[in-house]
VOPAGU-2260 file (C-alpha; in pm, 1 decimal, decimal comma):
REM VOPAGU-2260
SITE   aa  ch    i         X         Y         Z
SITE  MET   A    0    2454,0  -23516,9   20765,9
SITE  LYS   A    1    2450,5  -23359,6   20419,4
SITE  VAL   A    2    2103,7  -23202,7   20380,6
SITE  SER   A    3    1856,8  -23040,3   20626,6
SITE  VAL   A    4    1490,7  -22991,3   20534,3
SITE  VAL   A    5    1320,4  -22704,8   20726,4
SITE  ILE   A    6     943,4  -22692,8   20748,2
SITE  PRO   A    7     735,8  -22419,2   20930,3
SITE  THR   A    8     401,8  -22523,8   21043,9
SITE  TYR   A    9     114,1  -22458,6   21305,9
SITE  LYS   A   10    -162,9  -22677,9   21378,3
SITE  ARG   A   11    -214,3  -22829,0   21038,3
SITE  PRO   A   12    -150,6  -23192,4   21099,1
SITE  GLU   A   13    -362,7  -23321,8   20828,9
SITE  LEU   A   14    -144,9  -23133,6   20568,4
SITE  LEU   A   15     194,8  -23191,3   20748,3
SITE  ILE   A   16     155,6  -23566,1   20765,2
SITE  LYS   A   17     107,6  -23596,3   20380,4
SITE  CYS   A   18     430,5  -23376,2   20325,1
SITE  LEU   A   19     630,7  -23584,9   20583,1
SITE  LYS   A   20     528,2  -23921,5   20419,8
SITE  LYS   A   21     676,4  -23782,9   20092,6
SITE  LEU   A   22    1005,0  -23676,0   20280,4
SITE  CYS   A   23    1019,2  -24031,6   20418,0
SITE  ASP   A   24    1006,4  -24181,9   20081,0
SITE  GLN   A   25    1295,5  -24021,2   19909,4
SITE  THR   A   26    1565,7  -24151,9   19689,5
SITE  PHE   A   27    1839,3  -23976,4   19882,4
SITE  SER   A   28    1997,6  -24187,6   20177,2
SITE  LYS   A   29    1794,2  -24160,7   20496,7
SITE  TYR   A   30    2127,8  -24145,2   20689,9
SITE  LEU   A   31    2234,0  -23830,6   20487,9
SITE  TYR   A   32    1938,0  -23600,1   20563,7
SITE  GLU   A   33    1716,3  -23469,7   20831,8
SITE  VAL   A   34    1374,1  -23308,2   20847,9
SITE  ILE   A   35    1323,9  -23028,7   21110,6
SITE  VAL   A   36     975,1  -22921,8   21178,5
SITE  ILE   A   37     929,1  -22585,1   21358,9
SITE  THR   A   38     580,9  -22503,0   21503,1
SITE  ASP   A   39     490,2  -22135,0   21535,5
SITE  GLY   A   40     424,5  -22164,9   21906,3
SITE  ALA   A   41     304,9  -22448,3   22122,2
SITE  ASP   A   42     157,8  -22713,7   21901,4
SITE  ILE   A   43      76,6  -23054,8   22063,1
SITE  GLU   A   44    -100,7  -23178,7   21746,3
SITE  THR   A   45     210,6  -23136,0   21541,8
SITE  GLU   A   46     411,0  -23303,3   21802,9
SITE  SER   A   47     175,7  -23599,7   21794,3
SITE  ILE   A   48     208,8  -23627,0   21418,9
SITE  VAL   A   49     587,0  -23625,7   21423,6
SITE  ASN   A   50     591,7  -23900,9   21680,9
SITE  LEU   A   51     362,8  -24105,7   21463,1
SITE  MET   A   52     581,2  -24052,7   21171,9
SITE  LEU   A   53     883,0  -24162,7   21379,7
SITE  GLN   A   54     696,2  -24495,8   21439,1
SITE  GLN   A   55     605,6  -24548,6   21091,8
SITE  CYS   A   56     917,5  -24436,8   20912,1
SITE  GLU   A   57    1216,2  -24646,2   20981,9
SITE  ASP   A   58    1553,9  -24451,1   21050,4
SITE  PHE   A   59    1381,3  -24112,2   20968,8
SITE  ASN   A   60    1584,9  -23829,1   21111,4
SITE  LEU   A   61    1288,8  -23628,4   21201,0
SITE  PHE   A   62    1277,1  -23359,1   21468,9
SITE  CYS   A   63    1033,7  -23119,7   21604,1
SITE  TYR   A   64    1088,0  -22781,6   21798,7
SITE  SER   A   65     865,1  -22485,0   21867,1
SITE  LEU   A   66     896,6  -22114,6   21893,7
SITE  ASP   A   67     836,2  -21978,3   22233,6
SITE  VAL   A   68     578,0  -21733,3   22103,5
SITE  LYS   A   69     404,0  -21691,5   21772,1
SITE  LYS   A   70     632,2  -21503,6   21531,1
SITE  GLY   A   71     541,0  -21636,3   21193,4
SITE  PRO   A   72     700,0  -21868,9   20922,7
SITE  ALA   A   73    1002,5  -21648,0   20880,5
SITE  ALA   A   74    1113,2  -21686,5   21233,7
SITE  ALA   A   75    1038,3  -22052,4   21233,2
SITE  ARG   A   76    1249,4  -22093,8   20921,0
SITE  ASN   A   77    1537,7  -21913,3   21094,8
SITE  LYS   A   78    1520,5  -22142,6   21400,0
SITE  GLY   A   79    1521,4  -22450,4   21183,3
SITE  ALA   A   80    1818,8  -22327,0   20982,4
SITE  TYR   A   81    2004,3  -22248,9   21295,4
SITE  LEU   A   82    1957,3  -22605,8   21430,9
SITE  ALA   A   83    2032,4  -22757,8   21089,4
SITE  ARG   A   84    2327,1  -22983,8   21081,5
SITE  GLY   A   85    2330,8  -23018,6   20682,6
SITE  GLU   A   86    2564,6  -22806,2   20475,6
SITE  LEU   A   87    2269,4  -22771,6   20241,1
SITE  ILE   A   88    1931,1  -22645,9   20372,6
SITE  LEU   A   89    1621,3  -22713,8   20173,8
SITE  PHE   A   90    1283,5  -22530,4   20257,5
SITE  THR   A   91     934,3  -22631,8   20185,7
SITE  ASP   A   92     596,0  -22590,7   20335,8
SITE  ASP   A   93     363,5  -22817,9   20537,1
SITE  ASP   A   94     102,3  -22809,3   20249,4
SITE  CYS   A   95     348,0  -22921,4   19977,1
SITE  LEU   A   96     423,0  -23277,1   19832,7
SITE  PRO   A   97     785,1  -23302,2   19737,9
SITE  GLN   A   98     850,3  -23574,6   19469,5
SITE  ASN   A   99    1066,9  -23865,7   19570,6
SITE  ASN   A  100    1381,2  -23735,6   19412,7
SITE  TRP   A  101    1337,5  -23386,2   19543,3
SITE  ILE   A  102    1625,4  -23389,7   19786,8
SITE  GLU   A  103    1849,6  -23582,7   19569,0
SITE  SER   A  104    1785,8  -23331,0   19282,4
SITE  PHE   A  105    1898,8  -23040,9   19486,7
SITE  TRP   A  106    2211,4  -23223,9   19626,1
SITE  LYS   A  107    2318,0  -23307,9   19273,1
SITE  ALA   A  108    2271,9  -22957,9   19155,4
SITE  TYR   A  109    2479,8  -22836,1   19475,5
SITE  GLN   A  110    2756,9  -23095,6   19367,8
SITE  THR   A  111    2764,5  -22969,5   19021,1
SITE  ASN   A  112    2783,6  -22599,7   19138,5
SITE  LYS   A  113    2995,6  -22652,3   19429,7
SITE  LYS   A  114    3026,8  -22308,8   19593,3
SITE  GLU   A  115    2992,3  -22180,1   19962,4
SITE  LEU   A  116    2764,9  -21911,1   19857,8
SITE  ILE   A  117    2490,5  -22041,0   19632,2
SITE  ALA   A  118    2108,3  -22088,3   19630,4
SITE  PHE   A  119    1867,5  -22291,0   19440,9
SITE  THR   A  120    1508,1  -22277,7   19340,2
SITE  GLY   A  121    1306,2  -22578,9   19222,4
SITE  ARG   A  122     990,2  -22632,8   19013,3
SITE  THR   A  123     640,1  -22614,2   19153,7
SITE  ILE   A  124     340,0  -22775,4   19021,0
SITE  VAL   A  125     -14,5  -22661,5   19113,7
SITE  PRO   A  126    -283,7  -22913,0   19012,5
SITE  HIS   A  127    -597,7  -22726,0   18904,4
SITE  ALA   A  128    -900,6  -22764,2   18685,4
SITE  ASP   A  129    -907,7  -22649,4   18333,5
SITE  GLU   A  130   -1133,1  -22367,0   18441,7
SITE  PRO   A  131   -1005,7  -22290,8   18800,2
SITE  THR   A  132   -1166,9  -22060,8   19049,9
SITE  ASP   A  133   -1006,2  -21719,3   19081,5
SITE  TYR   A  134    -836,7  -21834,1   19399,5
SITE  GLU   A  135    -695,2  -22144,3   19229,0
SITE  LYS   A  136    -560,5  -21922,8   18941,8
SITE  ASN   A  137    -390,1  -21705,3   19199,4
SITE  VAL   A  138    -218,0  -22004,8   19365,1
SITE  ALA   A  139    -118,9  -22154,7   19013,4
SITE  HIS   A  140      97,8  -21838,4   18975,3
SITE  LEU   A  141     341,4  -22017,0   19216,8
SITE  GLU   A  142     426,2  -22229,1   18898,1
SITE  THR   A  143     595,3  -21931,9   18737,4
SITE  ALA   A  144     731,1  -21754,6   19051,3
SITE  GLU   A  145    1101,4  -21693,9   19050,9
SITE  PHE   A  146    1168,7  -21794,4   19410,2
SITE  ILE   A  147     946,1  -21927,9   19669,5
SITE  THR   A  148    1012,7  -22066,3   20016,0
SITE  ALA   A  149     776,7  -22360,6   19931,1
SITE  ASN   A  150    1074,3  -22492,8   19701,0
SITE  CYS   A  151    1424,2  -22348,5   19752,1
SITE  ALA   A  152    1754,0  -22428,3   19914,5
SITE  CYS   A  153    2083,7  -22272,0   19995,7
SITE  THR   A  154    2401,7  -22366,0   20170,6
SITE  LYS   A  155    2413,0  -22286,7   20544,3
SITE  THR   A  156    2694,1  -22048,7   20472,9
SITE  THR   A  157    2477,7  -21863,5   20239,7
SITE  PHE   A  158    2187,2  -21852,4   20489,6
SITE  ASN   A  159    2414,2  -21703,3   20749,2
SITE  ALA   A  160    2572,1  -21449,3   20517,8
SITE  VAL   A  161    2244,9  -21298,8   20429,2
SITE  LYS   A  162    2122,7  -21326,6   20794,3
SITE  GLY   A  163    1836,5  -21549,9   20731,5
SITE  PHE   A  164    1481,5  -21465,0   20674,4
SITE  ASP   A  165    1343,8  -21118,7   20773,0
SITE  GLU   A  166    1125,1  -21152,8   21078,6
SITE  ASP   A  167     967,0  -20823,6   21014,0
SITE  PHE   A  168     741,0  -21013,8   20793,9
SITE  PRO   A  169     496,4  -21217,3   21038,7
SITE  ILE   A  170     299,6  -21401,0   20780,1
SITE  ALA   A  171     347,2  -21608,0   20461,8
SITE  TRP   A  172     370,6  -21321,4   20224,3
SITE  ARG   A  173     673,5  -21152,2   20067,5
SITE  GLU   A  174     908,2  -21292,0   20315,6
SITE  ASP   A  175    1030,6  -21520,0   20029,7
SITE  SER   A  176    1087,2  -21219,9   19793,8
SITE  GLU   A  177    1282,4  -21031,4   20069,3
SITE  PHE   A  178    1519,6  -21325,7   20103,7
SITE  GLN   A  179    1554,5  -21342,2   19718,1
SITE  PHE   A  180    1623,2  -20966,5   19693,7
SITE  ARG   A  181    1896,1  -20997,0   19958,3
SITE  LEU   A  182    2042,7  -21282,5   19775,7
SITE  ILE   A  183    2059,5  -21058,8   19461,0
SITE  ASN   A  184    2203,0  -20779,1   19653,8
SITE  TYR   A  185    2486,9  -21003,3   19776,5
SITE  SER   A  186    2544,1  -21118,4   19434,5
SITE  ILE   A  187    2471,9  -21467,5   19533,4
SITE  PRO   A  188    2384,4  -21688,7   19233,6
SITE  ILE   A  189    2026,3  -21851,8   19235,6
SITE  ILE   A  190    2036,5  -22166,1   19012,9
SITE  LYS   A  191    1723,2  -22317,1   18873,8
SITE  VAL   A  192    1674,3  -22684,4   18939,5
SITE  GLU   A  193    1391,4  -22816,0   18704,3
SITE  ASN   A  194    1381,2  -23153,5   18842,9
SITE  ALA   A  195    1352,2  -23056,4   19201,6
SITE  ILE   A  196     968,8  -23065,5   19204,9
SITE  ILE   A  197     715,9  -23027,8   19469,4
SITE  GLU   A  198     337,1  -23044,1   19409,2
SITE  HIS   A  199     146,1  -22772,2   19586,4
SITE  PRO   A  200    -234,2  -22865,8   19594,6
SITE  VAL   A  201    -480,0  -22582,9   19634,6
SITE  ARG   A  202    -672,0  -22592,2   19960,1
SITE  THR   A  203   -1033,4  -22559,3   19971,7
SITE  ALA   A  204   -1128,0  -22181,7   20009,4
SITE  HIS   A  205   -1425,3  -22013,6   20141,7
SITE  TRP   A  206   -1657,3  -21793,6   19936,9
SITE  GLY   A  207   -1503,8  -21449,1   19915,5
SITE  ILE   A  208   -1150,3  -21556,1   20018,1
SITE  SER   A  209   -1012,3  -21277,0   19809,1
SITE  ILE   A  210   -1143,7  -21012,5   20057,2
SITE  LYS   A  211    -931,0  -21160,4   20337,5
SITE  GLU   A  212    -633,3  -21173,2   20110,4
SITE  GLN   A  213    -619,7  -20801,3   20066,3
SITE  LYS   A  214    -462,6  -20751,3   20411,8
SITE  LYS   A  215    -146,5  -20890,8   20282,7
SITE  SER   A  216    -108,2  -20567,0   20075,8
SITE  MET   A  217      37,5  -20396,4   20379,7
SITE  PHE   A  218     355,0  -20601,1   20347,1
SITE  ASN   A  219     396,1  -20495,1   19989,0
SITE  ALA   A  220     479,0  -20154,8   20139,7
SITE  LEU   A  221     744,5  -20310,9   20377,4
SITE  LEU   A  222     913,2  -20490,5   20089,1
SITE  TYR   A  223     903,8  -20175,6   19871,8
SITE  LYS   A  224    1080,8  -19975,2   20161,5
SITE  LYS   A  225    1359,7  -20242,6   20200,7
SITE  HIS   A  226    1421,0  -20300,7   19824,1
SITE  PRO   A  227    1246,7  -20016,5   19617,0
SITE  ALA   A  228    1430,8  -20093,7   19284,4
SITE  LEU   A  229    1387,6  -20464,4   19291,0
SITE  TYR   A  230    1016,1  -20420,3   19397,3
SITE  LYS   A  231     954,8  -20215,5   19095,8
SITE  ALA   A  232    1152,7  -20442,9   18877,6
SITE  LYS   A  233    1011,3  -20785,2   18989,4
SITE  ILE   A  234     676,8  -20720,1   19166,4
SITE  SER   A  235     508,2  -20400,4   19029,0
SITE  ALA   A  236     637,5  -20095,2   18854,7
SITE  HIS   A  237     337,9  -19883,2   18917,2
SITE  ALA   A  238      23,9  -19846,4   19122,9
SITE  VAL   A  239    -303,4  -20021,4   19037,2
SITE  TRP   A  240    -450,0  -19692,8   18916,8
SITE  MET   A  241    -775,2  -19869,7   18820,2
SITE  TYR   A  242    -833,0  -19911,0   19197,7
SITE  TYR   A  243    -794,3  -19550,1   19277,5
SITE  ALA   A  244   -1010,2  -19436,6   18968,2
SITE  MET   A  245   -1280,0  -19679,9   19107,6
SITE  ILE   A  246   -1262,2  -19521,7   19463,2
SITE  VAL   A  247   -1265,8  -19173,5   19324,2
SITE  LEU   A  248   -1560,5  -19233,3   19096,0
SITE  PHE   A  249   -1760,5  -19395,5   19394,9
SITE  THR   A  250   -1664,8  -19106,9   19618,8
SITE  ILE   A  251   -1815,1  -18853,7   19349,5
SITE  PHE   A  252   -2128,9  -19056,8   19340,0
SITE  ILE   A  253   -2180,4  -19036,1   19705,5
SITE  ILE   A  254   -2103,6  -18678,2   19735,1
SITE  SER   A  255   -2314,5  -18588,0   19435,1
SITE  ILE   A  256   -2611,9  -18776,3   19578,1
SITE  PHE   A  257   -2578,4  -18577,9   19888,8
SITE  TYR   A  258   -2588,3  -18257,0   19699,1
SITE  LEU   A  259   -2863,1  -18374,8   19469,1
SITE  LYS   A  260   -2642,1  -18346,5   19164,1
SITE  LEU   A  261   -2838,7  -18599,6   18964,1
SITE  PHE   A  262   -2657,4  -18590,6   18643,5
SITE  LEU   A  263   -2312,3  -18607,5   18813,6
SITE  SER   A  264   -2424,2  -18885,5   19031,8
SITE  LEU   A  265   -2570,7  -19072,8   18747,6
SITE  MET   A  266   -2256,4  -19038,1   18544,2
SITE  SER   A  267   -2001,3  -19126,3   18809,3
SITE  PHE   A  268   -2223,6  -19435,1   18911,1
SITE  LEU   A  269   -2216,9  -19562,3   18538,8
SITE  LEU   A  270   -1839,7  -19503,7   18504,9
SITE  TRP   A  271   -1774,2  -19663,7   18849,1
SITE  MET   A  272   -1991,6  -19974,1   18746,6
SITE  LEU   A  273   -1809,2  -19990,5   18405,0
SITE  PHE   A  274   -1479,7  -20022,6   18599,6
SITE  VAL   A  275   -1630,9  -20282,7   18822,6
SITE  LEU   A  276   -1753,1  -20495,3   18520,2
SITE  MET   A  277   -1414,2  -20453,8   18357,0
SITE  PHE   A  278   -1235,5  -20580,2   18682,4
SITE  THR   A  279   -1480,8  -20861,1   18716,8
SITE  GLU   A  280   -1431,1  -20970,7   18353,9
SITE  LYS   A  281   -1044,5  -20958,0   18390,9
SITE  ARG   A  282   -1067,4  -21179,5   18697,4
SITE  LEU   A  283   -1303,9  -21426,9   18514,7
SITE  ASN   A  284   -1071,5  -21455,9   18212,7
SITE  GLY   A  285    -968,5  -21818,2   18205,3
SITE  THR   A  286   -1160,6  -21924,1   18506,4
SITE  SER   A  287   -1477,5  -22091,4   18595,6
SITE  LYS   A  288   -1801,5  -21941,9   18467,6
SITE  LYS   A  289   -2036,9  -22116,4   18707,9
SITE  PHE   A  290   -2306,7  -21891,0   18851,7
SITE  ASN   A  291   -2160,9  -21894,5   19215,3
SITE  HIS   A  292   -1811,5  -21821,5   19100,7
SITE  VAL   A  293   -1938,3  -21527,4   18868,2
SITE  ALA   A  294   -2141,6  -21390,2   19151,3
SITE  GLU   A  295   -1840,6  -21407,2   19387,4
SITE  MET   A  296   -1622,1  -21226,2   19144,1
SITE  PHE   A  297   -1862,4  -20942,2   19092,8
SITE  ALA   A  298   -1941,0  -20905,4   19456,9
SITE  THR   A  299   -1569,1  -20891,2   19566,4
SITE  SER   A  300   -1466,1  -20669,4   19282,8
SITE  LEU   A  301   -1688,3  -20407,7   19444,6
SITE  ILE   A  302   -1485,9  -20423,3   19752,9
SITE  ILE   A  303   -1139,4  -20519,4   19665,5
SITE  PRO   A  304   -1014,1  -20180,7   19535,7
SITE  PHE   A  305   -1116,8  -20013,3   19858,7
SITE  LEU   A  306    -964,5  -20289,9   20083,6
SITE  SER   A  307    -649,1  -20317,8   19878,2
SITE  VAL   A  308    -579,7  -19925,8   19883,5
SITE  TYR   A  309    -665,9  -19911,2   20244,1
SITE  TRP   A  310    -407,3  -20180,3   20342,4
SITE  THR   A  311    -152,2  -20053,0   20103,4
SITE  LEU   A  312    -169,5  -19706,4   20258,4
SITE  TYR   A  313    -185,8  -19853,8   20603,8
SITE  GLY   A  314     136,1  -20026,0   20528,8
SITE  SER   A  315     285,6  -19715,3   20396,7
SITE  ILE   A  316     198,6  -19513,3   20715,1
SITE  LYS   A  317     313,5  -19809,4   20930,9
SITE  TYR   A  318     648,4  -19856,0   20778,3
SITE  LYS   A  319     701,6  -19491,1   20686,2
SITE  THR   A  320     722,5  -19518,2   20319,0
SITE  LEU   A  321     504,1  -19435,0   20014,1
SITE  LEU   A  322     358,4  -19693,2   19807,9
SITE  LEU   A  323      55,0  -19623,8   19610,3
């Protein structure tokens, strides 16, 4: 067994089966790779899909295991890597579609750069409309990301050397950057493999999805605490001061209304609304101008600064660091 592919998942069978079909149809010999699916807790639906694929795909070395309790994708990947028999471990997600030479491309890159301590990152394609929604635009940033767990690889020796993924990150957010930063700190080279391609379709998102997404900000504080210099260099060098300005202006507006300071309340309201419109315009740049989407951007732009700052400060308090 040369290669092990690890996929964390949890009750998303309609996505997983598409991914597994792509992994069944690889140019790399089926006798030389295995696919390990790890569910984040008990998951009968996923087990059924895996059994179905074993019936449909001949000689497919496909296995399914479950975490005893829900711990998140980082913990799932760690268990998969622990069980892996291949010397090269590939990671992808259940909502990704690897091209048929994906495994072979990583393996050839590994043979070209034969080192015990080495990691690789592939190329990710995010299909989207010419005028995408704000959510689609954000997902499309995966195409330019330096290192994502949807499309990466490392030797098992490397994985053990850096002690796997950090299970302090319980959701699919910043755990890939934390892993990348540890590779950098250990001076382990990360090789870009352009022809190791996966497609990452954008899933349908409900109206106002960006509101829910703000909770992820709390884990920015955790990543900053663990790797402050790399966080500033690769994630964000400074706070989003526009958010703080908007919060201050809105607070002044409310207080001045309470104390009947009409001129101050009017000026603070107008300035706050100017910032909201600027923020909305920024988010609409290069995205859909349909009425429903414009209305969503304006409505969520009123709320996002408050939620983003709240969750950032919440993370700062929880993880005992200061990230503004």
